[in-house]
C-alpha positions as CSV (number, residue, x, y, z in Angstrom):
1,M,12.9,16.0,34.9
2,S,9.3,14.6,35.2
3,T,8.2,12.2,38.0
4,D,7.6,9.5,35.4
5,S,11.2,9.9,34.2
6,L,12.6,9.6,37.7
7,T,10.5,6.4,38.2
8,I,11.7,4.9,34.9
9,K,15.3,5.6,35.9
10,Q,14.9,4.0,39.3
11,T,13.3,0.8,37.9
12,D,16.5,0.4,35.8
13,S,18.9,1.0,38.6
14,G,20.9,-1.8,40.2
15,Y,20.4,-0.1,43.6
16,R,16.8,-1.3,43.5
17,W,18.1,-4.7,44.8
18,V,19.5,-3.0,47.9
19,I,16.2,-1.4,48.5
20,L,14.4,-4.7,47.9
21,T,16.7,-6.3,50.6
22,L,15.6,-3.7,53.0
23,C,12.0,-4.2,52.1
24,A,12.3,-7.8,53.0
25,L,14.2,-7.2,56.3
26,T,11.7,-4.6,57.6
27,P,8.7,-6.8,57.9
28,L,10.8,-9.6,59.4
29,C,12.2,-7.4,62.1
30,V,9.4,-4.9,62.7
31,I,6.2,-6.7,62.0
32,T,5.9,-10.4,61.7
33,L,8.7,-11.6,64.0
34,P,7.5,-9.4,66.9
35,N,3.9,-10.1,66.3
36,M,4.1,-13.9,65.9
37,S,6.2,-14.2,69.0
38,L,3.1,-13.2,70.9
39,P,0.7,-16.2,70.4
40,P,3.1,-18.6,72.1
41,L,3.4,-16.1,75.0
42,F,-0.3,-15.4,75.4
43,T,-0.7,-18.2,78.0
44,L,2.1,-16.7,80.0
45,I,0.9,-13.1,79.5
46,G,-2.8,-14.1,80.2
47,D,-1.7,-15.8,83.5
48,N,0.4,-12.8,84.5
49,L,-2.2,-10.1,83.7
50,N,-5.3,-12.3,84.6
51,L,-6.7,-12.1,81.0
52,T,-9.6,-14.2,79.7
53,L,-9.5,-16.0,76.3
54,V,-11.8,-13.4,74.7
55,E,-9.6,-10.6,76.1
56,I,-6.6,-12.2,74.6
57,G,-8.5,-12.3,71.3
58,V,-9.3,-8.6,71.6
59,I,-5.6,-7.8,72.2
60,W,-4.6,-9.9,69.2
61,G,-7.1,-8.1,67.0
62,A,-6.2,-4.6,68.2
63,V,-3.4,-4.1,65.8
64,S,-5.7,-4.9,62.9
65,F,-8.2,-2.4,64.4
66,T,-5.8,0.4,64.2
67,G,-5.0,-0.7,60.7
68,I,-8.5,0.1,59.6
69,F,-7.7,3.7,59.9
70,F,-3.9,4.2,59.7
71,A,-3.0,2.0,56.8
72,L,-4.9,4.4,54.6
73,I,-3.5,7.5,56.2
74,G,0.0,6.1,56.0
75,G,-0.3,5.2,52.4
76,S,-1.5,8.7,51.6
77,L,1.2,10.3,53.6
78,G,3.7,8.2,51.7
79,D,2.3,9.5,48.4
80,R,2.6,13.0,49.7
81,F,5.9,13.1,51.7
82,G,7.8,10.1,50.3
83,T,8.6,6.7,51.5
84,R,12.1,7.5,53.0
85,V,10.8,10.0,55.6
86,M,7.6,7.9,56.3
87,L,9.4,4.6,56.8
88,F,12.0,6.2,59.1
89,A,9.1,7.7,61.2
90,T,6.9,4.7,61.3
91,C,9.6,2.2,62.2
92,L,10.9,4.6,64.9
93,L,7.5,5.1,66.5
94,T,6.6,1.5,66.2
95,G,9.6,0.6,68.2
96,L,9.1,3.2,70.8
97,F,5.4,2.5,71.4
98,G,6.2,-1.3,71.2
99,L,8.3,-0.8,74.2
100,T,5.4,0.6,76.2
101,R,3.6,-2.8,76.0
102,S,6.3,-4.2,78.4
103,F,4.9,-1.9,81.2
104,A,1.4,-3.2,81.0
105,R,-0.3,-4.2,84.3
106,D,-3.7,-5.3,83.2
107,F,-6.0,-5.7,80.1
108,D,-6.6,-1.9,79.9
109,T,-3.0,-0.8,80.0
110,L,-1.9,-3.6,77.5
111,M,-4.8,-2.7,75.2
112,L,-3.8,1.0,75.2
113,A,-0.2,0.3,74.5
114,T,-1.1,-2.2,71.8
115,I,-3.3,0.5,70.0
116,L,-0.5,3.0,70.1
117,F,2.0,0.4,68.8
118,G,-0.4,-0.6,66.0
119,I,-1.1,2.9,64.8
120,F,2.3,3.2,63.3
121,Q,3.0,-0.5,62.5
122,A,-0.1,-0.5,60.3
123,A,1.3,1.9,57.8
124,I,4.6,0.0,57.2
125,P,3.4,-2.8,54.9
126,V,1.6,-0.2,52.7
127,L,4.7,1.9,52.4
128,L,6.9,-1.1,51.6
129,F,4.7,-2.1,48.7
130,K,4.7,1.5,47.5
131,V,8.5,1.3,47.5
132,V,8.3,-1.9,45.5
133,R,5.9,-0.2,43.0
134,H,8.3,2.7,42.6
135,W,11.6,0.8,42.2
136,F,10.5,-2.1,40.0
137,P,9.0,-2.4,36.5
138,A,5.7,-4.1,36.0
139,R,7.4,-7.3,34.6
140,Q,9.1,-7.7,38.0
141,L,6.4,-6.5,40.3
142,G,5.2,-10.0,41.3
143,M,8.7,-11.1,42.0
144,A,9.5,-8.0,44.1
145,S,6.3,-8.3,46.0
146,G,7.2,-12.0,46.6
147,V,10.6,-11.1,48.0
148,T,9.1,-8.6,50.3
149,S,6.5,-11.1,51.4
150,A,9.3,-13.5,52.1
151,G,10.4,-11.1,54.8
152,F,6.9,-11.3,56.2
153,A,7.0,-15.1,55.9
154,A,10.3,-15.5,57.6
155,G,9.1,-13.6,60.7
156,L,5.9,-15.5,60.6
157,M,7.8,-18.9,60.7
158,L,10.6,-17.8,63.2
159,G,8.2,-16.0,65.7
160,P,6.5,-19.0,67.1
161,L,9.5,-21.3,66.6
162,L,12.0,-19.1,68.5
163,S,9.6,-17.2,71.0
164,T,9.4,-19.6,73.9
165,S,12.4,-21.9,73.0
166,V,15.1,-19.3,72.4
167,I,14.2,-15.7,72.9
168,L,12.2,-15.9,76.1
169,P,14.8,-18.0,78.0
170,A,17.6,-15.9,76.7
171,L,16.0,-12.6,77.9
172,G,14.3,-13.8,81.0
173,G,10.6,-12.8,80.5
174,W,7.9,-11.7,78.1
175,R,8.4,-8.0,79.0
176,Q,12.0,-8.2,78.1
177,V,11.1,-9.8,74.8
178,L,8.8,-6.8,73.9
179,I,11.7,-4.4,74.9
180,F,14.1,-6.3,72.6
181,Y,11.8,-6.0,69.5
182,G,11.2,-2.3,70.2
183,V,15.0,-1.6,70.1
184,V,15.3,-3.5,66.9
185,A,12.6,-1.4,65.2
186,V,14.3,1.8,66.3
187,L,17.6,0.7,64.9
188,L,16.0,-0.3,61.6
189,S,14.5,3.1,61.3
190,L,17.9,4.6,61.2
191,V,18.9,2.2,58.4
192,W,16.1,3.5,56.2
193,L,17.3,7.0,56.8
194,I,20.7,6.1,55.7
195,V,20.1,3.5,52.9
196,H,17.1,5.0,51.2
197,P,18.3,7.8,48.9
198,T,16.8,11.3,49.3
199,E,13.8,11.2,47.0
200,R,14.5,13.5,44.1
201,Q,11.7,15.7,43.0
202,P,11.1,18.0,40.1
203,D,10.6,21.7,40.5
204,A,8.4,22.3,43.6
205,N,5.9,24.1,41.6
206,A,5.5,21.2,39.1
207,R,5.5,18.5,41.7
208,P,2.1,16.8,41.8
209,R,0.5,17.4,45.2
210,V,-2.7,15.4,45.9
211,S,-4.5,15.7,49.2
212,L,-5.7,12.7,51.2
213,G,-9.3,13.7,50.4
214,D,-8.6,13.9,46.6
215,S,-6.7,10.6,46.6
216,L,-9.3,8.9,48.6
217,R,-12.1,10.1,46.4
218,Y,-10.3,8.9,43.3
219,V,-9.4,5.5,44.8
220,V,-12.9,4.6,46.1
221,Q,-14.2,4.8,42.6
222,L,-12.0,1.9,41.5
223,R,-14.1,-1.2,41.5
224,D,-11.3,-3.8,41.5
225,V,-9.6,-2.1,44.5
226,W,-12.9,-2.6,46.5
227,I,-13.2,-6.2,45.5
228,L,-9.5,-7.0,46.2
229,G,-9.9,-5.3,49.6
230,I,-13.1,-7.1,50.5
231,G,-11.6,-10.4,49.4
232,G,-8.6,-9.7,51.5
233,L,-10.9,-9.1,54.5
234,G,-11.8,-12.7,54.3
235,I,-8.1,-13.8,54.0
236,T,-7.0,-11.7,56.9
237,A,-10.0,-12.8,59.1
238,C,-9.1,-16.4,58.5
239,F,-5.4,-16.0,59.0
240,Q,-5.6,-13.6,62.0
241,G,-8.1,-15.8,63.8
242,F,-6.5,-19.3,63.5
243,T,-2.9,-18.1,64.0
244,G,-3.7,-16.4,67.3
245,Y,-5.7,-19.3,68.6
246,L,-3.9,-22.4,67.4
247,P,-1.0,-22.5,70.0
248,T,-3.6,-22.0,72.9
249,Y,-5.9,-24.6,71.4
250,L,-3.1,-27.3,71.1
251,K,-1.9,-26.7,74.6
252,T,-5.4,-26.9,75.9
253,V,-5.9,-30.4,74.2
254,G,-2.7,-31.7,75.8
255,W,0.1,-30.8,73.5
256,A,3.6,-29.9,75.0
257,E,4.3,-26.2,74.8
258,L,7.1,-26.4,72.4
259,D,5.3,-28.9,70.1
260,A,2.3,-26.5,70.1
261,D,4.4,-23.5,69.1
262,R,6.3,-25.5,66.3
263,A,3.0,-26.7,64.8
264,L,2.3,-23.1,63.6
265,S,5.9,-22.8,62.3
266,A,5.2,-25.6,59.9
267,F,2.6,-23.4,58.1
268,F,5.1,-20.5,57.8
269,M,8.1,-22.6,56.8
270,T,6.4,-24.0,53.7
271,S,5.0,-20.5,53.0
272,L,8.5,-19.1,53.0
273,I,9.9,-21.8,50.8
274,A,7.2,-21.3,48.1
275,V,6.6,-17.5,48.1
276,I,9.3,-16.4,45.8
277,P,8.9,-19.2,43.2
278,L,5.1,-18.8,43.1
279,S,5.3,-15.0,42.9
280,F,7.8,-15.2,40.1
281,L,5.6,-17.8,38.2
282,S,2.6,-15.4,38.5
283,D,4.7,-12.8,36.7
284,R,5.6,-15.3,34.0
285,L,2.0,-16.6,33.5
286,R,0.0,-13.5,34.4
287,L,-2.5,-15.7,36.3
288,R,-3.2,-13.3,39.2
289,R,-7.0,-13.9,39.5
290,G,-6.8,-17.7,39.1
291,F,-4.1,-17.9,41.8
292,L,-6.2,-15.9,44.2
293,I,-9.1,-18.2,43.8
294,V,-7.2,-21.5,44.2
295,A,-5.0,-20.2,47.0
296,S,-8.1,-18.9,49.0
297,L,-9.8,-22.3,48.6
298,I,-6.7,-24.1,49.8
299,L,-6.4,-21.8,52.9
300,S,-10.2,-22.3,53.6
301,I,-10.1,-26.1,53.4
302,G,-6.8,-26.4,55.4
303,V,-8.1,-24.1,58.3
304,G,-11.4,-25.9,58.3
305,L,-9.8,-29.3,58.6
306,L,-8.2,-28.2,61.9
307,S,-11.7,-28.7,63.4
308,V,-11.5,-32.5,62.7
309,V,-8.0,-33.7,62.4
310,E,-5.9,-34.7,65.4
311,G,-2.3,-35.4,66.5
312,T,0.5,-35.1,64.0
313,V,-1.9,-34.7,61.2
314,I,-2.4,-31.2,62.3
315,V,1.2,-30.5,61.5
316,L,0.8,-32.0,58.0
317,V,-2.3,-30.0,57.3
318,M,-0.6,-26.8,58.5
319,A,2.4,-27.5,56.2
320,A,0.2,-28.2,53.1
321,T,-1.9,-25.1,53.7
322,G,1.0,-22.8,54.3
323,I,2.5,-23.4,50.9
324,I,0.3,-20.7,49.4
325,F,-0.2,-18.2,52.1
326,D,2.5,-15.6,51.5
327,S,2.3,-16.0,47.8
328,L,-1.4,-15.3,48.1
329,M,-0.6,-12.0,50.0
330,A,2.1,-11.0,47.6
331,I,-0.1,-11.5,44.6
332,L,-3.0,-9.8,46.2
333,N,-0.8,-6.7,46.9
334,A,0.5,-6.8,43.3
335,S,-3.0,-7.1,42.0
336,V,-4.0,-4.0,43.8
337,L,-1.0,-2.1,42.4
338,E,-1.9,-3.3,38.9
339,A,-5.7,-2.6,39.2
340,D,-7.1,-0.3,36.5
341,G,-6.6,3.3,37.4
342,V,-3.9,2.8,40.1
343,T,-1.0,4.9,38.9
344,H,2.2,5.6,40.9
345,L,0.6,8.9,42.2
346,Y,-2.2,6.9,43.9
347,A,-0.3,3.7,44.6
348,G,0.0,4.3,48.5
349,T,-3.6,5.3,48.9
350,A,-4.8,2.3,46.9
351,I,-2.8,-0.2,48.8
352,G,-3.7,1.6,52.0
353,F,-7.5,1.5,51.2
354,A,-7.4,-2.2,50.4
355,T,-5.4,-2.8,53.6
356,M,-7.9,-0.9,55.6
357,L,-10.6,-3.2,54.3
358,R,-8.6,-6.3,55.1
359,N,-7.9,-5.1,58.7
360,L,-11.7,-5.1,59.3
361,G,-11.5,-8.9,59.1
362,G,-8.4,-9.1,61.4
363,T,-10.2,-7.0,64.0
364,F,-13.4,-8.9,64.5
365,S,-12.2,-12.4,63.7
366,P,-10.1,-13.3,66.7
367,P,-12.7,-12.3,69.4
368,V,-15.6,-13.7,67.4
369,G,-13.8,-16.9,66.7
370,N,-12.6,-17.3,70.3
371,S,-16.0,-16.8,71.6
372,L,-17.2,-19.8,69.7
373,T,-15.2,-22.1,72.1
374,S,-18.3,-22.2,74.1
375,L,-19.7,-24.6,71.4
376,G,-16.5,-26.6,71.3
377,L,-12.8,-26.0,71.3
378,S,-12.4,-26.9,67.6
379,V,-15.5,-24.9,66.4
380,P,-13.6,-21.6,65.7
381,F,-11.7,-23.2,62.9
382,L,-14.9,-23.8,61.0
383,F,-15.7,-20.0,61.3
384,W,-12.2,-19.1,60.1
385,G,-12.3,-21.6,57.2
386,G,-15.6,-20.1,56.2
387,M,-14.0,-16.7,55.9
388,G,-11.4,-18.0,53.5
389,L,-14.2,-19.5,51.4
390,F,-15.8,-16.0,51.4
391,A,-12.6,-14.6,49.9
392,A,-12.6,-17.3,47.2
393,V,-16.2,-16.4,46.3
394,M,-15.3,-12.7,46.0
395,F,-12.4,-13.5,43.7
396,A,-14.2,-16.1,41.6
397,F,-17.5,-14.4,41.0
398,V,-17.0,-10.7,41.4
399,L,-13.4,-9.8,40.4
400,R,-13.2,-9.6,36.7
401,S,-10.2,-10.9,34.8
402,K,-8.5,-8.4,32.4
403,T,-9.7,-10.6,29.5
404,T,-13.3,-10.3,30.6
405,A,-13.0,-6.6,31.3
406,A,-11.5,-6.1,27.8
407,L,-14.4,-8.0,26.2
408,E,-16.9,-6.1,28.1
409,G,-15.3,-2.8,27.0
410,Q,-15.4,-3.9,23.4
411,S,-19.0,-4.9,23.7
412,A,-19.8,-1.4,25.2
413,D,-18.2,0.2,22.1
414,L,-20.2,-1.7,19.6
415,P,-23.2,0.1,18.0
416,L,-26.6,-1.2,19.1
417,S,-28.4,-3.5,16.7
418,T,-31.4,-2.1,14.9
419,E,-32.8,-5.5,14.0
420,G,-36.2,-6.3,15.4
């Protein structure tokens, strides 16, 4: 049986809904809930380890830094060895190295532990969207990506909401919180090993084997993958910067700790509510590019407004801005998987390459933005809003719609006029 035949059979299987459920639970438990529990804890961690605001920004951007390299490698390894083995290994090692952060004693040891943790965590989103690409037909790809993104959104919402109000008091300290999330990731790795069926392969000699170098050489020639990755750089820079800084900013300007943490949750709550309906709508209307443009503009304006609004208006702005965020990420990932030239054989490498470009933004954005506090506490939001605007420009003026690309292709096929 050919690889294409196996893929078709899986996309018609009812078991794909079990796999999709696991694809939603994994980012919730292993990625966003652990990560978004950190910003509310940064004040406590910073005081305990004597960290400056810029050092906190560097720590917050370190996971994105590792993603520059290991998202691509993880995607290619997923293409080569299969998602079952890779998701078991990456969730297991994410949990184990996540535990090591609890033993940090200063900036250097926390930074080292965070890098080791981020190396394996960076590959997980890439592998999840490869699973979605393998188990769902094109007509359901946006919806399936949306459900997976809902897992990300749930963790993003619950992290700041539960971090200091529930989990920290229950466990007794920030170090225990990190140990708890590490254990959860290890347990989920075992679930992947049990639930994900052993990937059936055709005859070993007939199985397509593509090296990392060959996959990468093929993917880097795909124009739209570059554009979607660079536009995603702006989105990630905007998101990673303001989410890491907002709780600290609000506490600095006088907000109570719990109120500051819950303000960020408003952004993720509306995002979670809207992600599946908007992703499903994108499947129905096939308006991927238009949605990317509008959503990027909304994100840019909302984050930029944080530099001028005050009081409860901040929560309203966060709620209005968050409506589009996880839908934006879901449709961005679906667009990469649907880009011209991205077949199942190269899906992991393509999403890994685009994620690598995005993580560049998440790496430099927090420390650069935090350093702008010397000009004013609210100035960083202008920088991060500008990064969202950069993404909108990329999608609007550089990324071609399928209609435009088709018209250009037809024009190229027409014979040249011989009229003078």
